[in-house]
N, C-alpha and C positions, 0 to 999 in steps of 0.2 A: 157152716153147720148153721140150722138152725131146729129149733125145738117145735110142735103141731102142738093145737088146743089135749089133745088125748095122751101127751106125753114122750111122745117117738117123735126120733129126729131124724134127721135127712140131709146131705153133705154131697154138695157141690165140686167135684175138682177137676184141674186141666193137666192136661201131660208141661212140662215144663220146655217139651222142647216147641212147641205150637208159642209157649212166650218168643222161646230166644229166635222161631222163625219168623214173629210181627215184628219184635225190634230189630232180628236185620232188615227185615223192611222199609224199617219205619228211615232204620240209619242211610242206609242204600239211596231213597226218594231224597235223600232230605242234604244229600255230600257227594252224588252225579251230575246234580245241575251248575253245585259249585266247582267241580271240577272239569265241567265242560269250560265254562265262562272264564278260567283262568285262560289257555291258552288265548283264546278270542279279545279278551283285555290285554294280554301281552300285546298281541298282536298290534290290536286300534293305539295302545301307547308308540308303540316304535313307528305304527305312520303317523299319530302325532308328532314324535320327537322329530324323527326322518323330515316331513312337512315344514318344522318350525327352523330346525337347523340346513336347509335348502339354500339360505342366502349367503349364510356361511360354505359352504362345500361352493358353491359357483362360485364364489369370491377367493377360494385357496385356490380354485381351477385356475384358474383367469390369472393369481401372481403366479404357479405355477408354468402357462406358459407363456409368460414374461419374457424378451430378453435378461441375462446378466443386466447390461445396462439403460433397460426400460426402465424411469420410476412414477408411471405415468398412475394418478392419483387412482382411489381404488372409484368405483361406481359405489351410491348411497340407493340408484333405482335398485323396486321392489326389495329392499333390505329393510326388516319388522323395526319399531320404532326404540323394542329395546337394545337393538343391537347398532343403531344408531351413532351413539358416543362413541362404541367402539370402534367401528369401521371409521371414523371422524377422529381421533382420534392415532390410528395408522397412518393419514391419508396425513395432520401433521407431521409424523416422524417422517417419512415418503420425501414429505417439502422438506424436512432439518436434513435428509441425505442428501437431497437432490444439491441444495445451496452450497453442502461442504462439498462434493464434489466437484460443482464446477469453480468455487474457486482453488480446489484445486492442481485443475489442469493449468485452469489460468493462468491460474501462477508458473509448474511446466512451464505452458508454454511463454509465458516471456520474460523467465527467466532463459529460456532455453533463445528465442529470439534476441534476447539483450546480450548474449553470450557468444552466438554467431557473428560478431563484427570486431569482436579485438580475436578471436582464433582466429577466424582468416588473414586480420595480420599480421600476430604470431605467425604464423606458418608462410607468410611470405617473408618476413624477415629470417625467418628461420630459412630457406632457398636462397633465398641472399649469400648466406654464410660463404656456399659453393662455388660463387666467383671469387671470393677470397680468399689467399696465400693463408693456411693454416700450416696449426701444427699436427702430427699427428693423433697428438692427446685428445689437440681440442677439436680435431675431424671427426673423434671418436665420440663426447660430451655433443656434439653438432644436430653429430645420426642421433639417440638418445634423445633429442632435442624435439628432433626433427619428427620419429614416432611416436611420441608423446602427445604430441600437436595434432595429427593426423587422429589418435586418436579419441583426442579429447573433439576432434570435429565432427567426426563419425558416428561417438556419442552425443553433439548437440544434435547433430540431423536426425538420428529416432528420436530422441525427444520430442521434436521437434511434428515427426510425424507420427507418433504415436500421441501427441496434446490431440494432434485434427483429428484421429478419425477416433479418441476418446471422446471432443466436444461436438460430434457428429455433423463437424463441417465436410464432413465427405461423402453425406448424403445420398445424392442428385448419381449418380450413374447413368452411362449411355453402355450401347453394342459394342465392344471388341471384338471385330469382327472376323481380327486373327491374332488367336493367342496367339500362334507357335509365331508370327510373326514377333512379339512381345519377346517369346520364348529365346527366342536367334536371336535377339538384338542384346540381349542380356549375359547366354552364353558366348557372344562374341565378345564381350567389353569383358568379363573372368575369364577365357582363355588366355593371357598374359599371365592375370598371376596362377591361373593350374598348370604354366608352364615352371616356374618358375618355380614351384612344387614336386614338378615330379608326376604332377597326376593326373594320368589321364581322363578327360571330361570333352561328354558328348554325348547325342541324341540316343537315348537305344530303343524309340518308338516315336512317328510327327505326325498328327497329323493336324486338317485343317477344322477346330472346333471353334464359338465362340459361347460366350457370353454376357448378362450385363454389367458393367464396371468401370471406371473410367481406367483405362491404361496402364498410367503410370502406380495405381492400386496392385492392377497384377501382374506389373513389374517387381515394384513391394514384392512378393507375394514372393518372387520367383527368384530373384537378388538375393534375397535373404537363406530358402533355403537353399538354395545352390552356394551363398558364402558358406552360411553355418557344415555342410557336406565337406567343401574346399579345405575346411580350420581343421577337421577332425579327422580328416585319409590322411595315412602317413602317406610318405613317399613311394611312387612304384605304385598305387592303388587308382582306382576308378572308381569314377563317380557319371553314372549314368540319369537319362532324365528323362523321360516320356510323355506326352501329350494326345488323349487317344479319347474315343469319345465311350463310353459304355451305360445305355439308357439313356436317357436324357437329363445325362451328366455331362459336363466335361472332364475329367480326372488330369492331375497329373502330379507325376509320381516323381519323387528324386530319391534314387538307393548312391550309396554309398558303398565302402570297402573298410569301412575303420573299426574302433572297438563296440561299437556300440551304446546301449546306453544301460546304466542302472535299473533296476523295475522302481522301485524308489522314486527318481527319477522324472518318469518316464509321466504321472501322477502332475509336477510341478515345473516340469519344463515351461509349459505354456505361464507362470507367473513371472512377474515385470521384473530384470534384475537376476531372475534366478538364471544359473549358467550350471546347473548340475554338482554332484561333489565333486567332479572329475573336469575341471574347466581346464581348454586347451586353447592359447597363443593372447586373446585383446579382446576378445570377443564384451557387448556390454550386459548382456545377455537381457534385450531387449529386440531383437531379431524374432525371435518362434514366438513373442506375444502379440507383437506387431501383428504377426506371420494369422493370429489367430480371429484380429481384432477387428481385419480387415476380410479375411473370409467368413466372418462371424456376421458383417455387415451385410455384406454380396446375397447372403442367404447356404451361401455353402457351408463343412467340413470340414476338417484335416484330421490327419490321426497317423500316431509312429506305432511303426514295432520293430523286434531287433529282429537282425537276418538270423538264422541259425543254422543255415547250412553245415552240410558235412564239410563244405572244400570252401567256403567264405563265413566271416560273421559281418555283419555294417547295421544300416541303420536305411530303413524305409519309411520316407512321408509320404504320404496321400495326402492329395486339396482333391476336395471334389464339390463344381462347380452347376447352376444349371445352365441345364443349354439353351442354347436361344436359337432362334432358326436362322 
């Protein structure tokens, strides 16, 4: 509103709608660049964080790919200066764990080795009791004594074998040209025990296959699996052993007609000294643990599954090893 010299007045007005439109345009020109910039900033921040944490991701993948018994130090190469103290602390922890495990394995090996001689002498003395005239009660006690010494001797041998593979002494492998020969020898040695238990032990399939590994290692795997199957197979049952090719792998399969394993035991059955929730016989709980360690060291895999067919039950153990020419 303005007054002119002659006393008249004039007024200039503007619709509110135009002002609102100007305000909206100004707000949009201010907000839209910021709204478009926020996703770009988020992408840039994510890339920067990912690039900064890439060494940690690589270290995590390196740890995941290592064998459970491999305590190799983490590499400090390409690790940022800020993360190096953290990685160095992890390496010091791994070194302490490695030292503790070494002393533990050394103790087990030494203890088992020292026990071997007196137990062998005790076994010989117990066997010599058969040459002496004894009463019926004395013979019964002597039989229990021989049974106990056999169990102790078996336990010591298993402990020595376990300590050998855990200490890494059995890392050198040579081609085993005839796995079926190892399997035949083991089955032949266990046939008398199978007959005494009234169990039908034999081969379901037998092919000529070869893999890398010491013959004694392969024999230990077969013996422990078959011995375990015989222990859990009732009288009149059957244990079938199969050896065949499957692609680029040699497969050893042992099936029995026993009761199988509870589902909870399948997850822990490879733990040392674990005999399951329903142990049978005089096992030590080390057989399957040794099998697992030997197979892992040979680059293979071992799996267990219950047989739940309509006409039978049992346990199926499958060992797969890399096949050699």
